[in-house]
N, C-alpha and C positions, 0 to 999 in steps of 0.2 A: 595541343599546343599549351605549354604551361606559361602562365603569366604571373610572376611574382613581382613584389614591389621593389626587389633589388635590381631587376632587369629593367624595370620601367624608369626608375629614378636612380641611376648609379651614383649621382653626386649629390646626395642630400646632406644639408647642413647638420652639424652635430647639435644636439640639445644644449641650450644655453646652461651654463653652470649656475647653480643656486647661490644667491648672495650669502654670505656668512651670516649666521644669527648672532645678534648682540643685544638681547632684551635688557640685560643688566646694566650695560653702558647707557643705553638710551634712558632707562629708568632713573638712573643717578643723575643724568643731565636734565631730565625733565624736573626732577625734584629740586634740584639746584635753581633752575629758573623760576619754578613755582614758588620756592621759598622767598626769593627776592621779590617777586611780582605781587604776591599775596600777602607777604609779611609773616609767613610761617617761620617761628623763630626757634623752636626747640626740637620737637620730635621728627619733623620732616627733614631738617639738616643732617641730624644724626643718622636717620635711616639712609639718606643719600650718601653720606660718607661711607658707611658700612657696605652698602651695595656697590658703590664705586670701587672700593678696595677689593671686593669679591670679583667684580668684573675685570680688574687688571690681571688677576690670575687666571681667570677662566676664559676670557674673550680677547684674544690677541688683536682680532680685527677691529674691535671697539675701543682700543687703548686711548685714542684721542677724546672720544666722548666721555670715557670713564675718568680721565684726568680733568676735563673741564667740569664734570659733575662733582668731583671731589673739591676742586678749587671753589666753585660757586657755593657750595654747601659749607665749606670752611669759612668762607667770607662772612656768610650769614650768622653762622654760629659765633665767630669771632666778634661780630657786631653786637650780639646779645651778651657775650661775656664782658666786653668793654662797657656796654651800657650798665650791666650790674655793678661793675666796679666803680663807675662813676656815681651810681645810686648809693652804694655803701659809703663811698668817701663822703658824699654830700651829707648822708644821714649822720656820719661820725662828726663832721664839722659842725652841723646843726646841733647836735647833742652837746658838742664841746662848748658852744656858746650859749647854751640854754640858761645858765645861771644869770647871764648878763641881759636876758630878754625883759626881766621884770623891772629893770631900772628906768 
């Protein structure tokens, strides 16, 4: 008498499908959150934006995380650029009024 697994269990459940891989999307999102939380201002946001753009093309399942990563990193980078513009403007105004400081 032959006992095979197909005859013992004719209605086995199919193996669960593997979740789509999305490491680039997650990395971009985590860099965006970490940039804001830890105050990383320059290199991490640029890397997060680049990785997020790459994730948009390579990982369709992680599109939402990639977009959020790009947005968070862009907000942090925009804050740095705006801060630099204010610093340059303040320096310019300060230097413009420097001759009047000795009065």
